[in-house]
PQR file with spaces between the fields and no chain letter, atoms N, CA, C, O and H, PARSE charges and radii, in Angstrom:
ATOM       1  N    MET     1      21.583   20.631  -14.681 -0.4000 1.5000
ATOM       2  CA   MET     1      22.598   20.340  -15.664 -0.0000 2.0000
ATOM       3  C    MET     1      23.595   21.491  -15.718  0.5500 1.7000
ATOM       4  O    MET     1      23.236   22.661  -15.585 -0.5500 1.4000
ATOM       5  N    PHE     2      24.822   21.131  -15.913 -0.4000 1.5000
ATOM       6  CA   PHE     2      25.858   22.128  -16.043 -0.0000 2.0000
ATOM       7  C    PHE     2      26.100   22.397  -17.516  0.5500 1.7000
ATOM       8  O    PHE     2      26.134   21.478  -18.334 -0.5500 1.4000
ATOM       9  H    PHE     2      25.114   20.180  -16.021  0.4000 1.0000
ATOM      10  N    SER     3      26.263   23.649  -17.836 -0.4000 1.5000
ATOM      11  CA   SER     3      26.607   23.981  -19.212 -0.0000 2.0000
ATOM      12  C    SER     3      28.107   24.261  -19.270  0.5500 1.7000
ATOM      13  O    SER     3      28.770   24.390  -18.241 -0.5500 1.4000
ATOM      14  H    SER     3      26.235   24.396  -17.172  0.4000 1.0000
ATOM      15  N    ALA     4      28.613   24.351  -20.467 -0.4000 1.5000
ATOM      16  CA   ALA     4      30.037   24.627  -20.642 -0.0000 2.0000
ATOM      17  C    ALA     4      30.389   26.000  -20.085  0.5500 1.7000
ATOM      18  O    ALA     4      31.472   26.185  -19.529 -0.5500 1.4000
ATOM      19  H    ALA     4      28.074   24.247  -21.303  0.4000 1.0000
ATOM      20  N    MET     5      29.481   26.964  -20.230 -0.4000 1.5000
ATOM      21  CA   MET     5      29.745   28.312  -19.722 -0.0000 2.0000
ATOM      22  C    MET     5      29.821   28.321  -18.198  0.5500 1.7000
ATOM      23  O    MET     5      30.634   29.047  -17.627 -0.5500 1.4000
ATOM      24  H    MET     5      28.601   26.813  -20.681  0.4000 1.0000
ATOM      25  N    ASP     6      28.982   27.523  -17.532 -0.4000 1.5000
ATOM      26  CA   ASP     6      29.053   27.442  -16.073 -0.0000 2.0000
ATOM      27  C    ASP     6      30.401   26.898  -15.628  0.5500 1.7000
ATOM      28  O    ASP     6      30.991   27.377  -14.660 -0.5500 1.4000
ATOM      29  H    ASP     6      28.322   26.933  -17.996  0.4000 1.0000
ATOM      30  N    THR     7      30.875   25.897  -16.343 -0.4000 1.5000
ATOM      31  CA   THR     7      32.166   25.302  -16.002 -0.0000 2.0000
ATOM      32  C    THR     7      33.292   26.298  -16.205  0.5500 1.7000
ATOM      33  O    THR     7      34.162   26.444  -15.347 -0.5500 1.4000
ATOM      34  H    THR     7      30.396   25.508  -17.129  0.4000 1.0000
ATOM      35  N    VAL     8      33.276   26.979  -17.335 -0.4000 1.5000
ATOM      36  CA   VAL     8      34.317   27.977  -17.617 -0.0000 2.0000
ATOM      37  C    VAL     8      34.239   29.106  -16.607  0.5500 1.7000
ATOM      38  O    VAL     8      35.267   29.585  -16.129 -0.5500 1.4000
ATOM      39  H    VAL     8      32.569   26.860  -18.033  0.4000 1.0000
ATOM      40  N    GLN     9      33.041   29.531  -16.281 -0.4000 1.5000
ATOM      41  CA   GLN     9      32.872   30.631  -15.344 -0.0000 2.0000
ATOM      42  C    GLN     9      33.345   30.227  -13.944  0.5500 1.7000
ATOM      43  O    GLN     9      33.959   31.029  -13.241 -0.5500 1.4000
ATOM      44  H    GLN     9      32.205   29.142  -16.670  0.4000 1.0000
ATOM      45  N    SER    10      33.062   28.993  -13.542 -0.4000 1.5000
ATOM      46  CA   SER    10      33.499   28.560  -12.218 -0.0000 2.0000
ATOM      47  C    SER    10      35.012   28.417  -12.155  0.5500 1.7000
ATOM      48  O    SER    10      35.610   28.628  -11.101 -0.5500 1.4000
ATOM      49  H    SER    10      32.563   28.341  -14.113  0.4000 1.0000
ATOM      50  N    ILE    11      35.636   28.060  -13.273 -0.4000 1.5000
ATOM      51  CA   ILE    11      37.098   27.968  -13.299 -0.0000 2.0000
ATOM      52  C    ILE    11      37.705   29.359  -13.195  0.5500 1.7000
ATOM      53  O    ILE    11      38.693   29.554  -12.487 -0.5500 1.4000
ATOM      54  H    ILE    11      35.150   27.889  -14.130  0.4000 1.0000
ATOM      55  N    ARG    12      37.129   30.313  -13.886 -0.4000 1.5000
ATOM      56  CA   ARG    12      37.665   31.680  -13.870 -0.0000 2.0000
ATOM      57  C    ARG    12      37.514   32.315  -12.498  0.5500 1.7000
ATOM      58  O    ARG    12      38.442   32.957  -12.006 -0.5500 1.4000
ATOM      59  H    ARG    12      36.326   30.154  -14.461  0.4000 1.0000
ATOM      60  N    THR    13      36.358   32.144  -11.880 -0.4000 1.5000
ATOM      61  CA   THR    13      36.106   32.815  -10.610 -0.0000 2.0000
ATOM      62  C    THR    13      36.579   31.997   -9.420  0.5500 1.7000
ATOM      63  O    THR    13      36.681   32.527   -8.313 -0.5500 1.4000
ATOM      64  H    THR    13      35.604   31.623  -12.280  0.4000 1.0000
ATOM      65  N    GLY    14      36.867   30.724   -9.623 -0.4000 1.5000
ATOM      66  CA   GLY    14      37.308   29.882   -8.523 -0.0000 2.0000
ATOM      67  C    GLY    14      36.161   29.382   -7.670  0.5500 1.7000
ATOM      68  O    GLY    14      36.388   28.761   -6.632 -0.5500 1.4000
ATOM      69  H    GLY    14      36.783   30.294  -10.522  0.4000 1.0000
ATOM      70  N    LYS    15      34.946   29.639   -8.087 -0.4000 1.5000
ATOM      71  CA   LYS    15      33.781   29.195   -7.317 -0.0000 2.0000
ATOM      72  C    LYS    15      33.301   27.853   -7.852  0.5500 1.7000
ATOM      73  O    LYS    15      33.291   27.610   -9.059 -0.5500 1.4000
ATOM      74  H    LYS    15      34.762   30.144   -8.931  0.4000 1.0000
ATOM      75  N    ARG    16      32.921   27.025   -6.960 -0.4000 1.5000
ATOM      76  CA   ARG    16      32.336   25.747   -7.354 -0.0000 2.0000
ATOM      77  C    ARG    16      30.974   25.622   -6.704  0.5500 1.7000
ATOM      78  O    ARG    16      30.710   26.189   -5.644 -0.5500 1.4000
ATOM      79  H    ARG    16      32.929   27.222   -5.980  0.4000 1.0000
ATOM      80  N    LYS    17      30.123   24.871   -7.362 -0.4000 1.5000
ATOM      81  CA   LYS    17      28.800   24.668   -6.788 -0.0000 2.0000
ATOM      82  C    LYS    17      28.925   23.754   -5.585  0.5500 1.7000
ATOM      83  O    LYS    17      29.745   22.836   -5.567 -0.5500 1.4000
ATOM      84  H    LYS    17      30.337   24.410   -8.223  0.4000 1.0000
ATOM      85  N    LYS    18      28.098   24.016   -4.574 -0.4000 1.5000
ATOM      86  CA   LYS    18      28.144   23.214   -3.360 -0.0000 2.0000
ATOM      87  C    LYS    18      27.643   21.806   -3.636  0.5500 1.7000
ATOM      88  O    LYS    18      26.662   21.601   -4.351 -0.5500 1.4000
ATOM      89  H    LYS    18      27.432   24.761   -4.589  0.4000 1.0000
ATOM      90  N    ARG    19      28.337   20.853   -3.054 -0.4000 1.5000
ATOM      91  CA   ARG    19      27.862   19.475   -3.126 -0.0000 2.0000
ATOM      92  C    ARG    19      26.793   19.291   -2.066  0.5500 1.7000
ATOM      93  O    ARG    19      26.783   19.971   -1.040 -0.5500 1.4000
ATOM      94  H    ARG    19      29.133   21.020   -2.473  0.4000 1.0000
ATOM      95  N    ARG    20      25.915   18.379   -2.331 -0.4000 1.5000
ATOM      96  CA   ARG    20      24.860   18.090   -1.367 -0.0000 2.0000
ATOM      97  C    ARG    20      25.467   17.392   -0.158  0.5500 1.7000
ATOM      98  O    ARG    20      26.256   16.459   -0.310 -0.5500 1.4000
ATOM      99  H    ARG    20      25.923   17.827   -3.164  0.4000 1.0000
ATOM     100  N    ASN    21      25.111   17.829    1.020 -0.4000 1.5000
ATOM     101  CA   ASN    21      25.644   17.223    2.231 -0.0000 2.0000
ATOM     102  C    ASN    21      25.084   15.825    2.422  0.5500 1.7000
ATOM     103  O    ASN    21      23.948   15.542    2.042 -0.5500 1.4000
ATOM     104  H    ASN    21      24.470   18.586    1.144  0.4000 1.0000
ATOM     105  N    PHE    22      25.889   14.954    3.014 -0.4000 1.5000
ATOM     106  CA   PHE    22      25.466   13.591    3.310 -0.0000 2.0000
ATOM     107  C    PHE    22      24.481   13.639    4.468  0.5500 1.7000
ATOM     108  O    PHE    22      24.782   14.177    5.534 -0.5500 1.4000
ATOM     109  H    PHE    22      26.812   15.183    3.323  0.4000 1.0000
ATOM     110  N    ASN    23      23.313   13.076    4.246 -0.4000 1.5000
ATOM     111  CA   ASN    23      22.283   13.085    5.269 -0.0000 2.0000
ATOM     112  C    ASN    23      21.969   11.643    5.651  0.5500 1.7000
ATOM     113  O    ASN    23      21.622   10.831    4.794 -0.5500 1.4000
ATOM     114  H    ASN    23      23.069   12.640    3.380  0.4000 1.0000
ATOM     115  N    VAL    24      22.090   11.328    6.934 -0.4000 1.5000
ATOM     116  CA   VAL    24      21.880    9.967    7.412 -0.0000 2.0000
ATOM     117  C    VAL    24      20.431    9.541    7.204  0.5500 1.7000
ATOM     118  O    VAL    24      20.172    8.391    6.849 -0.5500 1.4000
ATOM     119  H    VAL    24      22.371   11.988    7.630  0.4000 1.0000
ATOM     120  N    ALA    25      19.495   10.444    7.417 -0.4000 1.5000
ATOM     121  CA   ALA    25      18.079   10.102    7.253 -0.0000 2.0000
ATOM     122  C    ALA    25      17.774    9.729    5.800  0.5500 1.7000
ATOM     123  O    ALA    25      17.036    8.777    5.548 -0.5500 1.4000
ATOM     124  H    ALA    25      19.706   11.378    7.705  0.4000 1.0000
ATOM     125  N    ASP    26      18.332   10.466    4.854 -0.4000 1.5000
ATOM     126  CA   ASP    26      18.131   10.134    3.437 -0.0000 2.0000
ATOM     127  C    ASP    26      18.715    8.769    3.109  0.5500 1.7000
ATOM     128  O    ASP    26      18.128    8.005    2.342 -0.5500 1.4000
ATOM     129  H    ASP    26      18.932   11.240    5.059  0.4000 1.0000
ATOM     130  N    PHE    27      19.868    8.463    3.687 -0.4000 1.5000
ATOM     131  CA   PHE    27      20.508    7.169    3.451 -0.0000 2.0000
ATOM     132  C    PHE    27      19.645    6.032    3.997  0.5500 1.7000
ATOM     133  O    PHE    27      19.467    5.015    3.327 -0.5500 1.4000
ATOM     134  H    PHE    27      20.344    9.083    4.309  0.4000 1.0000
ATOM     135  N    ILE    28      19.114    6.196    5.196 -0.4000 1.5000
ATOM     136  CA   ILE    28      18.291    5.150    5.812 -0.0000 2.0000
ATOM     137  C    ILE    28      17.007    4.945    5.025  0.5500 1.7000
ATOM     138  O    ILE    28      16.597    3.807    4.797 -0.5500 1.4000
ATOM     139  H    ILE    28      19.259    7.023    5.740  0.4000 1.0000
ATOM     140  N    ILE    29      16.372    6.023    4.611 -0.4000 1.5000
ATOM     141  CA   ILE    29      15.134    5.913    3.834 -0.0000 2.0000
ATOM     142  C    ILE    29      15.410    5.255    2.490  0.5500 1.7000
ATOM     143  O    ILE    29      14.644    4.396    2.054 -0.5500 1.4000
ATOM     144  H    ILE    29      16.706    6.948    4.797  0.4000 1.0000
ATOM     145  N    SER    30      16.484    5.643    1.837 -0.4000 1.5000
ATOM     146  CA   SER    30      16.834    5.041    0.543 -0.0000 2.0000
ATOM     147  C    SER    30      17.143    3.558    0.694  0.5500 1.7000
ATOM     148  O    SER    30      16.744    2.749   -0.143 -0.5500 1.4000
ATOM     149  H    SER    30      17.106    6.340    2.192  0.4000 1.0000
ATOM     150  N    LEU    31      17.847    3.201    1.752 -0.4000 1.5000
ATOM     151  CA   LEU    31      18.162    1.796    2.008 -0.0000 2.0000
ATOM     152  C    LEU    31      16.890    0.995    2.258  0.5500 1.7000
ATOM     153  O    LEU    31      16.752   -0.121    1.756 -0.5500 1.4000
ATOM     154  H    LEU    31      18.171    3.858    2.433  0.4000 1.0000
ATOM     155  N    PHE    32      15.964    1.552    3.028 -0.4000 1.5000
ATOM     156  CA   PHE    32      14.700    0.873    3.310 -0.0000 2.0000
ATOM     157  C    PHE    32      13.896    0.668    2.031  0.5500 1.7000
ATOM     158  O    PHE    32      13.349   -0.413    1.810 -0.5500 1.4000
ATOM     159  H    PHE    32      16.076    2.458    3.436  0.4000 1.0000
ATOM     160  N    VAL    33      13.821    1.682    1.197 -0.4000 1.5000
ATOM     161  CA   VAL    33      13.078    1.567   -0.066 -0.0000 2.0000
ATOM     162  C    VAL    33      13.735    0.533   -0.975  0.5500 1.7000
ATOM     163  O    VAL    33      13.038   -0.249   -1.622 -0.5500 1.4000
ATOM     164  H    VAL    33      14.265    2.560    1.376  0.4000 1.0000
ATOM     165  N    LEU    34      15.054    0.518   -1.031 -0.4000 1.5000
ATOM     166  CA   LEU    34      15.768   -0.461   -1.847 -0.0000 2.0000
ATOM     167  C    LEU    34      15.499   -1.886   -1.364  0.5500 1.7000
ATOM     168  O    LEU    34      15.197   -2.767   -2.169 -0.5500 1.4000
ATOM     169  H    LEU    34      15.620    1.153   -0.505  0.4000 1.0000
ATOM     170  N    LEU    35      15.606   -2.112   -0.066 -0.4000 1.5000
ATOM     171  CA   LEU    35      15.367   -3.452    0.471 -0.0000 2.0000
ATOM     172  C    LEU    35      13.918   -3.879    0.283  0.5500 1.7000
ATOM     173  O    LEU    35      13.654   -5.042   -0.021 -0.5500 1.4000
ATOM     174  H    LEU    35      15.851   -1.396    0.587  0.4000 1.0000
ATOM     175  N    TYR    36      12.983   -2.963    0.459 -0.4000 1.5000
ATOM     176  CA   TYR    36      11.568   -3.272    0.272 -0.0000 2.0000
ATOM     177  C    TYR    36      11.283   -3.633   -1.185  0.5500 1.7000
ATOM     178  O    TYR    36      10.541   -4.574   -1.464 -0.5500 1.4000
ATOM     179  H    TYR    36      13.198   -2.019    0.707  0.4000 1.0000
ATOM     180  N    SER    37      11.872   -2.885   -2.100 -0.4000 1.5000
ATOM     181  CA   SER    37      11.637   -3.179   -3.520 -0.0000 2.0000
ATOM     182  C    SER    37      12.260   -4.510   -3.913  0.5500 1.7000
ATOM     183  O    SER    37      11.683   -5.246   -4.713 -0.5500 1.4000
ATOM     184  H    SER    37      12.474   -2.120   -1.872  0.4000 1.0000
ATOM     185  N    LEU    38      13.430   -4.832   -3.364 -0.4000 1.5000
ATOM     186  CA   LEU    38      14.034   -6.136   -3.633 -0.0000 2.0000
ATOM     187  C    LEU    38      13.179   -7.260   -3.068  0.5500 1.7000
ATOM     188  O    LEU    38      13.040   -8.309   -3.698 -0.5500 1.4000
ATOM     189  H    LEU    38      13.899   -4.234   -2.714  0.4000 1.0000
ATOM     190  N    ALA    39      12.608   -7.053   -1.894 -0.4000 1.5000
ATOM     191  CA   ALA    39      11.762   -8.076   -1.284 -0.0000 2.0000
ATOM     192  C    ALA    39      10.500   -8.304   -2.101  0.5500 1.7000
ATOM     193  O    ALA    39       9.931   -9.394   -2.059 -0.5500 1.4000
ATOM     194  H    ALA    39      12.721   -6.201   -1.383  0.4000 1.0000
ATOM     195  N    CYS    40      10.055   -7.308   -2.837 -0.4000 1.5000
ATOM     196  CA   CYS    40       8.860   -7.462   -3.677 -0.0000 2.0000
ATOM     197  C    CYS    40       9.201   -8.015   -5.056  0.5500 1.7000
ATOM     198  O    CYS    40       8.430   -8.788   -5.625 -0.5500 1.4000
ATOM     199  H    CYS    40      10.517   -6.422   -2.871  0.4000 1.0000
ATOM     200  N    ILE    41      10.339   -7.628   -5.587 -0.4000 1.5000
ATOM     201  CA   ILE    41      10.689   -8.012   -6.956 -0.0000 2.0000
ATOM     202  C    ILE    41      11.262   -9.425   -7.029  0.5500 1.7000
ATOM     203  O    ILE    41      10.961  -10.160   -7.969 -0.5500 1.4000
ATOM     204  H    ILE    41      10.965   -7.001   -5.124  0.4000 1.0000
ATOM     205  N    LEU    42      12.081   -9.818   -6.053 -0.4000 1.5000
ATOM     206  CA   LEU    42      12.712  -11.138   -6.105 -0.0000 2.0000
ATOM     207  C    LEU    42      11.707  -12.290   -6.158  0.5500 1.7000
ATOM     208  O    LEU    42      11.904  -13.203   -6.958 -0.5500 1.4000
ATOM     209  H    LEU    42      12.325   -9.221   -5.289  0.4000 1.0000
ATOM     210  N    PRO    43      10.647  -12.301   -5.356 -0.5600 1.5000
ATOM     211  CA   PRO    43       9.676  -13.402   -5.489  0.2800 2.0000
ATOM     212  C    PRO    43       9.025  -13.462   -6.870  0.5500 1.7000
ATOM     213  O    PRO    43       8.750  -14.548   -7.380 -0.5500 1.4000
ATOM     214  N    MET    44       8.781  -12.312   -7.467 -0.4000 1.5000
ATOM     215  CA   MET    44       8.197  -12.315   -8.813 -0.0000 2.0000
ATOM     216  C    MET    44       9.177  -12.903   -9.823  0.5500 1.7000
ATOM     217  O    MET    44       8.777  -13.664  -10.704 -0.5500 1.4000
ATOM     218  H    MET    44       9.005  -11.430   -7.053  0.4000 1.0000
ATOM     219  N    ILE    45      10.448  -12.559   -9.703 -0.4000 1.5000
ATOM     220  CA   ILE    45      11.456  -13.097  -10.619 -0.0000 2.0000
ATOM     221  C    ILE    45      11.589  -14.605  -10.433  0.5500 1.7000
ATOM     222  O    ILE    45      11.663  -15.349  -11.411 -0.5500 1.4000
ATOM     223  H    ILE    45      10.774  -11.940   -8.988  0.4000 1.0000
ATOM     224  N    LEU    46      11.620  -15.054   -9.180 -0.4000 1.5000
ATOM     225  CA   LEU    46      11.735  -16.487   -8.918 -0.0000 2.0000
ATOM     226  C    LEU    46      10.520  -17.243   -9.442  0.5500 1.7000
ATOM     227  O    LEU    46      10.661  -18.334   -9.994 -0.5500 1.4000
ATOM     228  H    LEU    46      11.560  -14.450   -8.386  0.4000 1.0000
ATOM     229  N    THR    47       9.328  -16.675   -9.274 -0.4000 1.5000
ATOM     230  CA   THR    47       8.113  -17.308   -9.793 -0.0000 2.0000
ATOM     231  C    THR    47       8.166  -17.407  -11.308  0.5500 1.7000
ATOM     232  O    THR    47       7.786  -18.431  -11.875 -0.5500 1.4000
ATOM     233  H    THR    47       9.213  -15.788   -8.826  0.4000 1.0000
ATOM     234  N    LEU    48       8.625  -16.374  -11.958 -0.4000 1.5000
ATOM     235  CA   LEU    48       8.752  -16.392  -13.410 -0.0000 2.0000
ATOM     236  C    LEU    48       9.758  -17.450  -13.857  0.5500 1.7000
ATOM     237  O    LEU    48       9.521  -18.159  -14.836 -0.5500 1.4000
ATOM     238  H    LEU    48       8.934  -15.542  -11.497  0.4000 1.0000
ATOM     239  N    MET    49      10.874  -17.558  -13.149 -0.4000 1.5000
ATOM     240  CA   MET    49      11.880  -18.558  -13.504 -0.0000 2.0000
ATOM     241  C    MET    49      11.326  -19.973  -13.358  0.5500 1.7000
ATOM     242  O    MET    49      11.580  -20.829  -14.205 -0.5500 1.4000
ATOM     243  H    MET    49      11.066  -16.982  -12.354  0.4000 1.0000
ATOM     244  N    VAL    50      10.575  -20.221  -12.293 -0.4000 1.5000
ATOM     245  CA   VAL    50      10.013  -21.552  -12.073 -0.0000 2.0000
ATOM     246  C    VAL    50       8.943  -21.855  -13.107  0.5500 1.7000
ATOM     247  O    VAL    50       8.832  -22.992  -13.565 -0.5500 1.4000
ATOM     248  H    VAL    50      10.368  -19.525  -11.605  0.4000 1.0000
ATOM     249  N    SER    51       8.158  -20.860  -13.480 -0.4000 1.5000
ATOM     250  CA   SER    51       7.102  -21.111  -14.461 -0.0000 2.0000
ATOM     251  C    SER    51       7.678  -21.393  -15.849  0.5500 1.7000
ATOM     252  O    SER    51       7.062  -22.102  -16.645 -0.5500 1.4000
ATOM     253  H    SER    51       8.249  -19.936  -13.108  0.4000 1.0000
ATOM     254  N    ILE    52       8.845  -20.844  -16.137 -0.4000 1.5000
ATOM     255  CA   ILE    52       9.474  -21.090  -17.435 -0.0000 2.0000
ATOM     256  C    ILE    52      10.180  -22.451  -17.450  0.5500 1.7000
ATOM     257  O    ILE    52      10.241  -23.114  -18.486 -0.5500 1.4000
ATOM     258  H    ILE    52       9.346  -20.268  -15.491  0.4000 1.0000
ATOM     259  N    THR    53      10.709  -22.856  -16.297 -0.4000 1.5000
ATOM     260  CA   THR    53      11.464  -24.105  -16.209 -0.0000 2.0000
ATOM     261  C    THR    53      10.538  -25.307  -16.394  0.5500 1.7000
ATOM     262  O    THR    53       9.385  -25.293  -15.963 -0.5500 1.4000
ATOM     263  H    THR    53      10.659  -22.318  -15.456  0.4000 1.0000
ATOM     264  N    ASP    54      11.055  -26.323  -17.029 -0.4000 1.5000
ATOM     265  CA   ASP    54      10.290  -27.539  -17.278 -0.0000 2.0000
ATOM     266  C    ASP    54      10.021  -28.269  -15.960  0.5500 1.7000
ATOM     267  O    ASP    54      10.881  -28.294  -15.079 -0.5500 1.4000
ATOM     268  H    ASP    54      11.992  -26.334  -17.379  0.4000 1.0000
ATOM     269  N    GLU    55       8.836  -28.863  -15.823 -0.4000 1.5000
ATOM     270  CA   GLU    55       8.466  -29.538  -14.580 -0.0000 2.0000
ATOM     271  C    GLU    55       9.363  -30.731  -14.291  0.5500 1.7000
ATOM     272  O    GLU    55       9.673  -30.997  -13.130 -0.5500 1.4000
ATOM     273  H    GLU    55       8.138  -28.843  -16.539  0.4000 1.0000
ATOM     274  N    ASN    56       9.783  -31.448  -15.313 -0.4000 1.5000
ATOM     275  CA   ASN    56      10.637  -32.613  -15.105 -0.0000 2.0000
ATOM     276  C    ASN    56      11.985  -32.221  -14.507  0.5500 1.7000
ATOM     277  O    ASN    56      12.562  -32.969  -13.718 -0.5500 1.4000
ATOM     278  H    ASN    56       9.531  -31.231  -16.256  0.4000 1.0000
ATOM     279  N    THR    57      12.475  -31.068  -14.879 -0.4000 1.5000
ATOM     280  CA   THR    57      13.741  -30.589  -14.334 -0.0000 2.0000
ATOM     281  C    THR    57      13.593  -30.255  -12.854  0.5500 1.7000
ATOM     282  O    THR    57      14.499  -30.511  -12.061 -0.5500 1.4000
ATOM     283  H    THR    57      12.007  -30.461  -15.521  0.4000 1.0000
ATOM     284  N    ILE    58      12.459  -29.689  -12.489 -0.4000 1.5000
ATOM     285  CA   ILE    58      12.222  -29.323  -11.094 -0.0000 2.0000
ATOM     286  C    ILE    58      12.071  -30.573  -10.231  0.5500 1.7000
ATOM     287  O    ILE    58      12.540  -30.587   -9.093 -0.5500 1.4000
ATOM     288  H    ILE    58      11.723  -29.481  -13.133  0.4000 1.0000
ATOM     289  N    MET    59      11.426  -31.624  -10.746 -0.4000 1.5000
ATOM     290  CA   MET    59      11.161  -32.839   -9.978 -0.0000 2.0000
ATOM     291  C    MET    59      12.428  -33.651   -9.692  0.5500 1.7000
ATOM     292  O    MET    59      12.424  -34.461   -8.765 -0.5500 1.4000
ATOM     293  H    MET    59      11.045  -31.612  -11.671  0.4000 1.0000
ATOM     294  N    ARG    60      13.491  -33.468  -10.440 -0.4000 1.5000
ATOM     295  CA   ARG    60      14.716  -34.262  -10.231 -0.0000 2.0000
ATOM     296  C    ARG    60      15.351  -33.996   -8.908  0.5500 1.7000
ATOM     297  O    ARG    60      16.384  -34.586   -8.590 -0.5500 1.4000
ATOM     298  H    ARG    60      13.494  -32.810  -11.193  0.4000 1.0000
């Protein structure tokens, strides 16, 4: 977390904190975890929606 003093100090000295470099491996791993979690969560959501829906509506 940045405090107000860090911000003021960085403005006075002209120094800024380094941004994290973009890493392709981190992006690929994050994308894989996101897709895997969606593949697990979506069937549960769909099952819940079908269980709540009335059977007569589904049969039409």
